[in-house]
C-alpha positions as a Markdown table, in Angstrom:
| # | Residue | x | y | z |
|---|---|---|---|---|
| 1 | Met | -52.3 | 19.6 | 101.4 |
| 2 | Pro | -51.3 | 15.9 | 101.5 |
| 3 | Tyr | -47.6 | 15.2 | 101.8 |
| 4 | Ala | -45.5 | 12.0 | 102.0 |
| 5 | Pro | -42.2 | 12.3 | 103.9 |
| 6 | Ser | -39.1 | 11.1 | 102.0 |
| 7 | Asp | -35.4 | 11.6 | 102.5 |
| 8 | Gly | -34.8 | 15.3 | 102.6 |
| 9 | Ala | -38.1 | 16.4 | 101.1 |
| 10 | Arg | -41.9 | 16.2 | 101.5 |
| 11 | Leu | -43.7 | 15.0 | 98.4 |
| 12 | Trp | -47.1 | 16.3 | 97.5 |
| 13 | Tyr | -49.5 | 13.8 | 96.1 |
| 14 | Glu | -53.1 | 13.4 | 95.0 |
| 15 | Glu | -55.2 | 10.3 | 94.7 |
| 16 | Thr | -58.6 | 9.3 | 93.3 |
| 17 | Gly | -60.6 | 6.2 | 92.8 |
| 18 | Thr | -60.6 | 2.8 | 94.4 |
| 19 | Gly | -59.2 | -0.6 | 93.4 |
| 20 | His | -55.7 | -1.9 | 92.8 |
| 21 | Pro | -53.3 | 1.0 | 93.0 |
| 22 | Ile | -51.5 | 2.7 | 90.1 |
| 23 | Leu | -48.6 | 5.0 | 90.9 |
| 24 | Phe | -47.9 | 7.6 | 88.2 |
| 25 | Ile | -44.4 | 9.2 | 88.0 |
| 26 | His | -44.0 | 12.3 | 85.8 |
| 27 | Glu | -41.3 | 13.3 | 83.3 |
| 28 | Phe | -38.7 | 16.1 | 83.7 |
| 29 | Gly | -40.6 | 18.6 | 81.5 |
| 30 | Ala | -43.9 | 18.2 | 83.3 |
| 31 | Asp | -45.3 | 17.5 | 86.8 |
| 32 | His | -48.1 | 15.5 | 88.4 |
| 33 | Arg | -50.7 | 17.4 | 86.3 |
| 34 | Glu | -49.6 | 15.7 | 83.1 |
| 35 | Trp | -51.5 | 12.6 | 84.2 |
| 36 | Glu | -54.9 | 14.2 | 84.4 |
| 37 | Asp | -56.3 | 12.3 | 81.4 |
| 38 | Gln | -55.0 | 9.1 | 82.9 |
| 39 | Leu | -56.3 | 9.8 | 86.4 |
| 40 | Arg | -59.8 | 10.5 | 85.1 |
| 41 | Phe | -59.8 | 7.3 | 83.0 |
| 42 | Phe | -58.2 | 4.8 | 85.3 |
| 43 | Ser | -59.8 | 6.0 | 88.5 |
| 44 | Arg | -63.0 | 4.4 | 87.3 |
| 45 | Glu | -61.5 | 1.0 | 88.2 |
| 46 | Tyr | -58.2 | 1.7 | 90.1 |
| 47 | Arg | -56.9 | 3.7 | 93.0 |
| 48 | Cys | -54.7 | 6.3 | 91.2 |
| 49 | Ile | -51.9 | 8.2 | 92.8 |
| 50 | Ala | -49.8 | 10.9 | 91.2 |
| 51 | Tyr | -47.1 | 13.0 | 93.0 |
| 52 | Ala | -44.9 | 15.9 | 92.3 |
| 53 | Ala | -41.2 | 14.9 | 92.3 |
| 54 | Arg | -38.8 | 16.7 | 94.6 |
| 55 | Gly | -37.9 | 20.0 | 93.1 |
| 56 | Tyr | -41.4 | 20.4 | 91.6 |
| 57 | Pro | -43.8 | 22.5 | 93.8 |
| 58 | Pro | -46.0 | 21.9 | 95.7 |
| 59 | Ser | -43.4 | 19.3 | 96.7 |
| 60 | Asp | -40.4 | 20.6 | 98.5 |
| 61 | Val | -37.5 | 22.1 | 96.5 |
| 62 | Pro | -34.3 | 21.1 | 98.4 |
| 63 | Ser | -31.4 | 23.4 | 97.8 |
| 64 | Glu | -28.6 | 20.9 | 98.4 |
| 65 | Pro | -27.4 | 19.0 | 95.3 |
| 66 | Arg | -26.9 | 15.8 | 97.2 |
| 67 | Leu | -30.7 | 15.6 | 97.7 |
| 68 | Tyr | -31.2 | 14.9 | 94.0 |
| 69 | Gly | -30.5 | 11.9 | 91.8 |
| 70 | Gln | -31.7 | 8.5 | 90.7 |
| 71 | Asp | -31.5 | 7.0 | 94.2 |
| 72 | His | -33.8 | 9.7 | 95.6 |
| 73 | Ala | -36.1 | 9.3 | 92.6 |
| 74 | Val | -36.6 | 5.6 | 93.4 |
| 75 | Gly | -36.8 | 6.3 | 97.2 |
| 76 | Asp | -39.5 | 8.8 | 96.6 |
| 77 | Ala | -41.7 | 6.4 | 94.8 |
| 78 | Val | -41.3 | 3.9 | 97.6 |
| 79 | Ala | -41.9 | 6.6 | 100.2 |
| 80 | Val | -45.3 | 7.6 | 98.6 |
| 81 | Leu | -46.5 | 4.0 | 98.5 |
| 82 | Arg | -45.4 | 3.3 | 102.1 |
| 83 | His | -47.0 | 6.5 | 103.4 |
| 84 | Leu | -50.3 | 5.4 | 101.8 |
| 85 | Gly | -49.9 | 1.9 | 103.2 |
| 86 | Ile | -49.7 | 0.3 | 99.7 |
| 87 | Pro | -47.6 | -2.8 | 99.5 |
| 88 | Arg | -47.8 | -3.3 | 95.7 |
| 89 | Ala | -48.9 | -1.3 | 92.7 |
| 90 | His | -48.8 | -0.9 | 89.0 |
| 91 | Val | -46.1 | 1.7 | 88.3 |
| 92 | Val | -46.5 | 4.0 | 85.3 |
| 93 | Gly | -43.7 | 6.4 | 84.3 |
| 94 | Leu | -42.9 | 8.8 | 81.5 |
| 95 | Ser | -39.3 | 9.6 | 80.5 |
| 96 | Met | -37.5 | 10.6 | 83.7 |
| 97 | Gly | -40.3 | 9.0 | 85.6 |
| 98 | Ala | -40.0 | 5.8 | 83.5 |
| 99 | Phe | -36.3 | 5.7 | 84.3 |
| 100 | Ala | -37.3 | 5.8 | 88.0 |
| 101 | Ala | -40.0 | 3.2 | 87.4 |
| 102 | Leu | -37.5 | 0.8 | 85.8 |
| 103 | Leu | -35.0 | 1.2 | 88.6 |
| 104 | Phe | -37.9 | 0.7 | 91.0 |
| 105 | Gly | -38.7 | -2.6 | 89.4 |
| 106 | Leu | -35.1 | -3.7 | 89.7 |
| 107 | Arg | -34.7 | -2.7 | 93.3 |
| 108 | His | -38.2 | -3.4 | 94.6 |
| 109 | Pro | -39.8 | -6.0 | 92.4 |
| 110 | Glu | -42.0 | -7.2 | 95.3 |
| 111 | Met | -43.7 | -3.8 | 95.2 |
| 112 | Ala | -44.4 | -3.7 | 91.5 |
| 113 | Thr | -47.4 | -5.5 | 90.1 |
| 114 | Ser | -46.3 | -4.3 | 86.7 |
| 115 | Leu | -44.4 | -1.5 | 85.0 |
| 116 | Val | -45.4 | 0.8 | 82.2 |
| 117 | Leu | -42.3 | 2.6 | 80.8 |
| 118 | Ala | -43.2 | 5.3 | 78.4 |
| 119 | Gly | -40.5 | 7.2 | 76.5 |
| 120 | Val | -37.7 | 5.8 | 78.6 |
| 121 | Gly | -34.0 | 5.9 | 77.8 |
| 122 | Ser | -32.8 | 9.2 | 76.4 |
| 123 | Gly | -29.1 | 9.6 | 76.8 |
| 124 | Ser | -28.5 | 5.9 | 77.6 |
| 125 | Pro | -26.9 | 4.7 | 74.4 |
| 126 | Arg | -23.2 | 4.6 | 75.0 |
| 127 | Gly | -22.4 | 6.8 | 72.0 |
| 128 | Glu | -24.7 | 9.5 | 73.2 |
| 129 | Gln | -24.1 | 9.5 | 77.0 |
| 130 | Ala | -21.2 | 11.9 | 77.2 |
| 131 | Ala | -22.9 | 14.5 | 75.1 |
| 132 | Phe | -26.2 | 14.0 | 77.0 |
| 133 | Arg | -24.5 | 14.5 | 80.3 |
| 134 | Glu | -22.7 | 17.6 | 79.2 |
| 135 | Ala | -25.9 | 19.1 | 77.8 |
| 136 | Cys | -27.7 | 18.3 | 81.1 |
| 137 | Gln | -25.1 | 20.2 | 83.1 |
| 138 | Ala | -25.3 | 23.3 | 80.9 |
| 139 | Arg | -29.1 | 23.3 | 80.8 |
| 140 | Gly | -29.3 | 22.8 | 84.5 |
| 141 | Glu | -27.1 | 25.8 | 85.2 |
| 142 | Thr | -29.3 | 27.9 | 82.8 |
| 143 | Leu | -32.5 | 26.8 | 84.6 |
| 144 | Ile | -31.0 | 27.6 | 88.0 |
| 145 | Ala | -30.0 | 31.1 | 86.8 |
| 146 | Gln | -32.9 | 32.0 | 84.6 |
| 147 | Gly | -35.8 | 29.7 | 85.3 |
| 148 | Trp | -38.4 | 28.6 | 82.7 |
| 149 | Pro | -40.3 | 31.6 | 81.3 |
| 150 | Gly | -38.9 | 32.7 | 77.9 |
| 151 | Ala | -36.4 | 30.9 | 75.8 |
| 152 | Met | -36.0 | 27.7 | 77.8 |
| 153 | Ala | -39.7 | 26.9 | 77.7 |
| 154 | Glu | -40.0 | 27.8 | 74.0 |
| 155 | Glu | -37.0 | 25.7 | 73.1 |
| 156 | Thr | -38.5 | 22.7 | 75.0 |
| 157 | Gly | -42.0 | 23.1 | 73.6 |
| 158 | His | -40.7 | 23.3 | 70.0 |
| 159 | Ser | -38.1 | 20.6 | 70.2 |
| 160 | Pro | -38.2 | 17.8 | 67.6 |
| 161 | Thr | -39.8 | 15.3 | 70.0 |
| 162 | Arg | -42.5 | 17.7 | 71.4 |
| 163 | Ile | -43.6 | 19.8 | 68.4 |
| 164 | Gln | -46.0 | 16.9 | 67.5 |
| 165 | Leu | -48.2 | 17.9 | 70.5 |
| 166 | Lys | -48.6 | 21.5 | 69.1 |
| 167 | Lys | -49.4 | 20.2 | 65.6 |
| 168 | Lys | -52.1 | 17.7 | 66.9 |
| 169 | Asp | -53.5 | 19.6 | 69.9 |
| 170 | Pro | -52.7 | 23.3 | 70.0 |
| 171 | Arg | -54.9 | 23.8 | 73.0 |
| 172 | Gly | -53.3 | 20.9 | 74.9 |
| 173 | Trp | -49.8 | 22.3 | 73.9 |
| 174 | Ala | -50.7 | 25.7 | 75.3 |
| 175 | Ala | -51.8 | 24.2 | 78.6 |
| 176 | Tyr | -48.5 | 22.2 | 78.7 |
| 177 | Met | -46.5 | 25.4 | 78.1 |
| 178 | Gln | -48.3 | 27.2 | 80.8 |
| 179 | Arg | -47.5 | 24.4 | 83.3 |
| 180 | Leu | -43.9 | 24.4 | 82.1 |
| 181 | Ala | -43.5 | 28.1 | 82.8 |
| 182 | Glu | -44.7 | 27.5 | 86.4 |
| 183 | His | -41.9 | 25.1 | 87.3 |
| 184 | Ser | -39.1 | 26.0 | 89.8 |
| 185 | Gly | -35.9 | 27.0 | 88.0 |
| 186 | Pro | -33.7 | 25.9 | 90.9 |
| 187 | Gly | -35.6 | 22.7 | 91.5 |
| 188 | Thr | -35.6 | 21.6 | 87.8 |
| 189 | Gly | -32.1 | 22.8 | 87.4 |
| 190 | Leu | -30.8 | 20.7 | 90.2 |
| 191 | Thr | -32.8 | 17.8 | 88.9 |
| 192 | Met | -31.3 | 18.2 | 85.4 |
| 193 | Lys | -27.8 | 18.4 | 86.7 |
| 194 | His | -27.8 | 15.7 | 89.4 |
| 195 | Tyr | -30.5 | 13.3 | 88.3 |
| 196 | Gln | -30.7 | 13.5 | 84.5 |
| 197 | Gly | -27.1 | 14.4 | 84.1 |
| 198 | Glu | -25.6 | 11.9 | 86.5 |
| 199 | Arg | -27.9 | 8.9 | 86.1 |
| 200 | Asp | -26.7 | 5.5 | 84.9 |
| 201 | Ser | -27.0 | 4.3 | 81.4 |
| 202 | Ile | -29.8 | 1.8 | 81.3 |
| 203 | Phe | -27.4 | -0.4 | 79.2 |
| 204 | Asp | -25.2 | -0.7 | 82.3 |
| 205 | Trp | -28.0 | -2.7 | 84.0 |
| 206 | Glu | -28.1 | -5.5 | 81.4 |
| 207 | Ser | -27.3 | -8.4 | 83.7 |
| 208 | Asp | -30.0 | -7.3 | 86.2 |
| 209 | Leu | -32.5 | -6.6 | 83.5 |
| 210 | Arg | -32.2 | -10.1 | 82.1 |
| 211 | Arg | -33.3 | -11.4 | 85.5 |
| 212 | Met | -36.2 | -9.0 | 86.1 |
| 213 | Ala | -39.5 | -10.8 | 85.8 |
| 214 | Val | -41.9 | -7.9 | 86.5 |
| 215 | Pro | -44.5 | -7.7 | 83.7 |
| 216 | Thr | -43.5 | -4.6 | 81.7 |
| 217 | Leu | -45.0 | -2.6 | 78.9 |
| 218 | Leu | -42.6 | -0.4 | 76.9 |
| 219 | Ala | -44.4 | 2.5 | 75.1 |
| 220 | Val | -42.6 | 4.8 | 72.7 |
| 221 | Gly | -43.6 | 7.1 | 69.9 |
| 222 | Asp | -42.1 | 6.4 | 66.5 |
| 223 | Glu | -40.9 | 10.0 | 66.3 |
| 224 | Asp | -39.2 | 9.9 | 69.7 |
| 225 | Gly | -35.8 | 9.4 | 68.2 |
| 226 | Pro | -33.6 | 9.6 | 71.4 |
| 227 | Cys | -35.6 | 6.7 | 73.0 |
| 228 | Ile | -36.2 | 4.2 | 70.2 |
| 229 | Glu | -32.8 | 2.4 | 70.4 |
| 230 | Thr | -33.1 | 1.9 | 74.1 |
| 231 | Asn | -36.6 | 0.6 | 73.9 |
| 232 | Thr | -35.9 | -1.9 | 71.2 |
| 233 | Trp | -32.8 | -3.1 | 73.2 |
| 234 | Leu | -34.9 | -3.3 | 76.4 |
| 235 | Lys | -37.4 | -5.5 | 74.5 |
| 236 | Ser | -34.5 | -7.8 | 73.6 |
| 237 | Val | -33.2 | -8.2 | 77.2 |
| 238 | Leu | -36.3 | -8.0 | 79.5 |
| 239 | Pro | -37.8 | -11.5 | 79.7 |
| 240 | Asn | -41.3 | -10.3 | 80.5 |
| 241 | Ala | -41.7 | -7.2 | 78.4 |
| 242 | Gly | -43.8 | -6.1 | 75.4 |
| 243 | Leu | -43.2 | -3.1 | 73.1 |
| 244 | Trp | -45.9 | -0.8 | 71.8 |
| 245 | Met | -44.8 | 1.8 | 69.3 |
| 246 | Cys | -47.3 | 4.6 | 68.7 |
| 247 | Pro | -47.2 | 6.0 | 65.1 |
| 248 | Arg | -46.7 | 9.7 | 64.3 |
| 249 | Thr | -46.0 | 10.4 | 68.0 |
| 250 | Gly | -43.2 | 12.1 | 69.9 |
| 251 | His | -42.1 | 12.0 | 73.5 |
| 252 | Ala | -45.1 | 13.0 | 75.6 |
| 253 | Ile | -47.1 | 10.0 | 74.4 |
| 254 | Asn | -49.8 | 10.2 | 77.1 |
| 255 | Leu | -50.5 | 13.9 | 76.2 |
| 256 | Glu | -50.3 | 13.5 | 72.4 |
| 257 | Glu | -52.4 | 10.3 | 72.2 |
| 258 | Pro | -54.3 | 9.9 | 75.5 |
| 259 | Ala | -57.0 | 7.6 | 74.1 |
| 260 | Ala | -54.5 | 5.3 | 72.5 |
| 261 | Phe | -52.2 | 5.4 | 75.5 |
| 262 | Asn | -55.1 | 4.6 | 77.9 |
| 263 | Arg | -56.4 | 1.8 | 75.8 |
| 264 | Glu | -53.0 | 0.1 | 75.5 |
| 265 | Val | -52.2 | 0.5 | 79.2 |
| 266 | Ala | -55.7 | -0.7 | 80.2 |
| 267 | Ala | -55.3 | -3.8 | 78.1 |
| 268 | Phe | -51.9 | -4.5 | 79.5 |
| 269 | Leu | -53.0 | -4.1 | 83.1 |
| 270 | Ser | -56.0 | -6.4 | 82.5 |
| 271 | Thr | -53.8 | -9.1 | 80.9 |
| 272 | Val | -51.4 | -8.9 | 83.9 |
| 273 | Glu | -54.2 | -9.1 | 86.4 |
| 274 | Arg | -55.6 | -12.2 | 84.7 |
| 275 | Gly | -52.2 | -13.9 | 84.8 |
| 276 | Arg | -51.9 | -14.0 | 81.1 |
| 277 | Trp | -49.0 | -11.7 | 80.3 |
| 278 | Ser | -46.2 | -14.1 | 80.6 |
| 279 | Leu | -45.6 | -16.2 | 77.4 |
| 280 | Asp | -43.7 | -18.9 | 79.3 |
| 281 | Ala | -44.3 | -22.4 | 78.1 |
| 282 | Gly | -46.8 | -24.4 | 80.1 |
| 283 | Gln | -49.0 | -21.4 | 80.8 |
| 284 | Glu | -51.9 | -22.5 | 78.6 |
| 285 | Gly | -54.8 | -23.6 | 80.7 |
């Protein structure tokens, strides 16, 4: 199996297709397999790479809490690209993965052709951060002790921002639930406690975000309540960002509406590659 070495963990990855690279970074409640619809679609024209985050088999599951967190999440994305000899890529992330992609754009803009940030920002609004962090610590402890099968998976799959998938695509929802039950309790528990529950508020990055010029597509479902405020705020501060809100859609936007998601992302990537994303004055040819 292919692995990329990173700080304290080996990261399993898969790749398919040829062309300009796209790196896909998954959310907390999923793994690399959630990108299958995107890999099949985009690999027709791009070199697509998806990897399992640390704590998510077949990647390593470190037992030390210090080996989890937002710094490791960004470092892991860099490690995969460098292992594959890729100097620059489009970076597509969902939720936890979108948080890592945004921080990647801030810290390594020279490596980002563009960013697609889907469902980013839960827990970031200042009025919600304390409760979000407290809930992450409690949930992380439960996952470490009990794992996913049973109540934790059912609660996640029927949450207000995920029930839309079950209503639209029961077969897809069942496949998602099966993958969820296979996750490592200790790995996701430590991720929940020390990445999700200790990460910065995106609002703390305002001064840096206002200077970040990486072309960015913000994608959010209109029923993804915890993320809407952060996305509208990001649209107001990022100088080179566009916002796409998908109607009647919750958090896992790429699973709920794969055709619409692929269409919007493909159009964005094409516009970026043609040098037509920026709306700065003087661009007209």
